[in-house]
C-alpha positions in Angstrom: 97.0 120.6 213.8 95.1 120.1 210.2 95.2 116.3 209.1 95.6 115.1 205.6 91.8 115.2 205.0 89.3 117.6 206.6 85.8 118.8 206.2 84.3 122.0 205.3 80.8 122.7 205.7 80.4 118.8 206.2 82.5 118.0 202.7 85.6 116.5 202.8 88.6 117.8 201.3 92.4 117.9 200.9 95.0 119.5 203.9 96.2 121.8 200.7 92.8 122.6 199.5 91.9 123.4 203.4 94.5 126.2 203.4 94.2 127.3 200.3 90.4 128.1 201.1 91.2 129.6 204.7 93.8 131.9 202.8 91.6 133.5 200.5 88.7 133.5 203.2 90.7 136.0 205.2 92.2 138.0 202.2 88.0 138.3 201.5 87.5 139.6 205.0 90.7 141.8 205.2 89.7 143.7 201.8 85.7 143.6 203.3 87.2 145.6 206.6 89.4 147.8 204.2 86.0 148.4 202.3 84.1 149.6 204.7 86.2 151.3 207.3 85.7 154.8 208.1 87.0 157.6 205.7 90.0 159.6 207.2 88.9 162.6 209.0 89.7 165.2 206.1 87.4 163.3 204.1 84.5 163.8 206.3 85.3 167.2 206.8 85.3 167.7 202.8 82.0 166.0 203.3 80.1 168.3 206.0 81.6 171.0 203.9 78.2 172.5 203.2 76.9 176.1 202.0 73.1 176.0 203.4 72.6 179.4 202.9 72.2 178.6 199.2 68.9 177.8 200.7 68.3 180.8 202.0 65.2 183.0 201.1 66.5 186.7 201.8 65.6 189.4 199.5 63.9 186.6 196.8 60.3 188.0 195.7 57.9 185.6 195.8 54.3 186.0 194.7 51.6 183.7 196.6 48.3 183.9 194.6 45.3 183.1 197.1 48.0 183.9 199.8 45.3 185.0 202.2 43.2 181.3 201.9 43.4 178.8 204.8 46.4 177.1 203.1 48.2 180.2 201.6 48.3 181.9 204.9 50.6 179.9 206.7 53.1 179.7 203.1 52.5 183.6 203.6 53.7 183.5 206.9 56.7 180.7 206.6 58.3 182.5 203.6 58.0 186.1 205.0 59.9 184.5 208.3 62.4 182.9 206.4 63.2 186.3 204.8 61.3 186.4 201.3 59.4 189.7 200.0 55.9 188.2 199.6 53.0 189.6 197.8 50.0 188.0 199.1 47.1 188.1 196.6 43.3 187.9 197.5 40.1 187.9 194.9 38.1 190.0 197.1 37.9 190.2 200.6 40.2 192.9 201.5 39.4 192.9 205.6 41.0 189.6 205.5 44.0 190.4 203.8 44.6 193.6 206.0 44.5 191.0 209.2 47.0 188.4 207.5 49.2 191.4 206.8 48.8 192.6 210.3 49.3 189.7 211.9 52.6 188.6 210.3 53.9 191.5 210.1 54.0 192.1 214.0 55.1 188.5 214.6 57.9 188.5 212.2 58.9 192.2 211.7 58.2 191.2 208.0 56.7 193.7 205.3 53.8 192.0 203.4 52.5 193.4 200.3 49.1 192.9 198.9 47.4 192.6 195.5 43.7 191.8 194.9 41.8 190.3 191.6 40.4 187.1 190.4 43.1 185.9 188.1 41.0 184.9 185.5 40.7 188.3 184.7 44.2 189.1 182.3 43.9 192.9 183.9 44.5 191.3 187.2 46.8 188.9 186.2 49.1 191.5 184.7 48.6 193.9 188.2 49.7 190.8 190.2 52.7 190.5 188.0 53.3 193.9 187.6 53.1 194.2 191.6 55.3 191.4 192.1 58.0 192.4 189.5 58.5 195.8 191.0 59.7 194.7 194.4 63.4 194.0 194.8 65.3 192.1 191.9 61.9 191.7 190.3 60.0 188.2 190.7 61.6 185.0 191.7 58.8 182.8 192.8 54.9 182.1 192.3 53.2 179.7 194.4 49.1 179.2 193.2 46.7 178.4 195.7 44.0 179.9 194.0 40.9 177.7 192.3 37.4 176.2 193.2 37.4 172.9 195.1 33.3 172.7 194.3 32.7 168.9 193.5 29.3 167.8 191.6 28.3 164.7 190.7 29.0 164.3 187.3 25.4 163.2 186.5 24.4 166.5 187.6 27.4 168.7 186.1 26.3 171.3 183.5 28.2 172.5 180.6 28.8 176.1 182.5 30.3 173.8 185.7 32.9 172.4 183.4 34.1 175.2 181.9 33.9 177.3 185.0 35.9 174.7 186.9 38.7 174.3 184.2 39.0 178.2 184.1 39.3 178.9 187.7 41.6 175.3 188.5 43.9 175.2 185.4 43.6 178.4 182.6 43.7 180.7 185.6 46.8 179.6 187.3 48.6 178.5 184.2 48.1 182.1 182.5 49.6 183.5 185.7 52.7 180.7 185.5 53.0 181.9 181.8 53.3 185.9 182.6 55.5 185.0 185.9 57.8 183.3 183.9 58.1 185.8 180.8 59.6 188.1 183.5 61.9 186.1 185.1 63.5 184.7 181.5 63.2 188.2 180.4 65.8 188.9 183.5 67.7 185.8 182.4 67.9 184.9 186.5 66.0 181.8 188.1 63.0 181.1 189.4 60.7 178.5 191.0 56.9 178.0 190.3 54.3 175.8 192.9 51.1 174.8 192.2 48.2 173.3 194.1 46.6 170.3 192.8 44.6 167.8 195.0 44.5 164.3 196.3 41.7 163.9 193.9 43.9 164.8 190.9 46.2 161.4 191.7 43.7 159.2 193.1 40.2 158.3 192.0 37.1 159.7 194.0 33.8 159.6 193.1 31.7 162.9 192.2 35.0 164.7 191.3 35.3 164.7 188.0 35.0 168.5 187.3 37.6 169.4 190.0 39.9 166.5 189.4 39.4 166.8 186.0 41.6 170.3 185.9 43.5 169.9 188.9 45.2 166.4 186.6 45.6 168.5 183.5 47.4 171.4 185.9 49.8 168.5 186.8 50.8 167.8 183.1 50.9 171.1 182.4 53.7 171.9 185.3 55.7 168.6 184.1 55.7 170.3 180.5 56.8 173.8 182.2 59.6 172.5 183.7 61.0 170.4 180.9 60.5 173.6 178.3 62.0 176.4 181.0 64.2 174.1 182.9 68.1 173.6 182.7 70.7 176.1 184.4 69.5 179.1 185.5 66.4 177.9 184.5 62.6 177.8 186.0 62.0 174.7 188.0 58.4 173.8 188.1 56.6 171.6 190.6 53.2 170.6 192.0 51.4 169.9 195.6 48.5 167.5 196.0 47.0 168.4 199.3 44.6 166.0 201.5 42.3 166.5 203.8 43.3 169.8 205.8 41.7 171.9 208.4 42.0 174.6 206.1 39.3 176.7 204.1 35.9 174.7 203.2 37.1 171.5 204.6 37.2 172.8 208.3 33.4 172.7 208.4 33.3 169.1 206.5 36.3 167.7 209.3 33.8 169.2 212.0 30.8 167.7 211.1 32.5 164.0 211.3 32.3 163.8 207.2 35.8 162.4 207.3 36.5 160.9 211.0 36.1 157.4 209.0 39.7 158.0 207.9 40.7 158.7 211.5 38.8 155.8 212.9 39.8 153.3 210.6 43.3 154.6 211.0 43.7 155.3 207.6 45.5 158.8 208.5 46.9 159.4 212.2 45.7 163.1 211.9 44.0 165.4 209.3 46.5 168.2 207.4 47.6 171.6 208.7 48.3 174.3 206.9 51.6 174.1 208.1 52.6 170.7 206.2 51.9 172.0 203.0 53.7 175.5 203.9 56.5 173.2 204.5 56.6 171.7 201.2 56.2 175.2 199.6 59.1 176.0 201.2 61.6 173.6 200.2 60.7 173.8 196.7 60.7 177.6 196.4 64.1 177.7 197.6 67.0 178.8 195.3 69.3 175.7 194.6 67.0 172.9 194.9 67.3 170.3 193.3 63.7 169.0 192.3 61.8 170.0 189.5 58.6 168.5 187.5 57.2 166.6 190.3 54.2 166.2 192.5 54.6 165.8 196.0 51.3 164.2 197.9 50.9 165.5 201.5 47.9 163.5 202.6 49.3 161.6 205.4 48.8 158.4 203.3 45.3 158.3 202.3 45.4 157.9 199.0 48.2 155.2 199.6 45.7 153.5 202.0 41.9 154.5 201.9 41.2 151.5 199.6 42.7 148.9 201.4 40.6 145.7 201.8 
């Protein structure tokens, strides 16, 4: 029973007003219920009609420059396991390259092709691209791990140090990508390029100018490439910025305790593993991927939290 004058949230209202407000609230609740109710089963079926096969790497020819290094090995293995035709590039250590080839082939029953040479040399770059482009339907993807991570205090850096770092970490990878993209574009097919930068290119680390400078330039170049070569059926270009990984030269530094501070202060929960980077490469290199012109930092949050007060 509603009296002539009732209250709502402590305020007096007339019975007629109370009934009107109640009706509106009921209607709103009804509308809200209709809005959030589950979609019909047929619609769910349509939403789950996903074609994950578009992500298959079967038959895709991928050149992994620097593929025998600490990070590169894991990427070579993962891409081969998932069906790609992989060419692992190495600079000079043929013995290590052969060991990688044998290990991956024995584990995954996939053929690994090898190509040697320093990609700072134009002849070596041509050899890399020609080797990859002769396989299958021609080169589809390029992953570039090559570079020189040497760090020198800026006060001690020579002209030669800076020029050598830009050649190894910026110019050579850029020109290799240009040559790979030219083959892909000539065929009018899609492609994917993944560069390796560094966490030192996305955050300021002391004594890293000679390394961080070219790695930062590489990020901007990748964005321009993605814009210039992108679009339907074009070439996607992305960058990975790894953190401290148990790979390559960093292994010795980790074992010496140089980076224990990051663990002790709970800045990161663990050091990176080559597989962490390989999984991101796999995502970015796969066909029909929806990412281009981006930088993905794979560092466990180190660059986010290292300077916290």
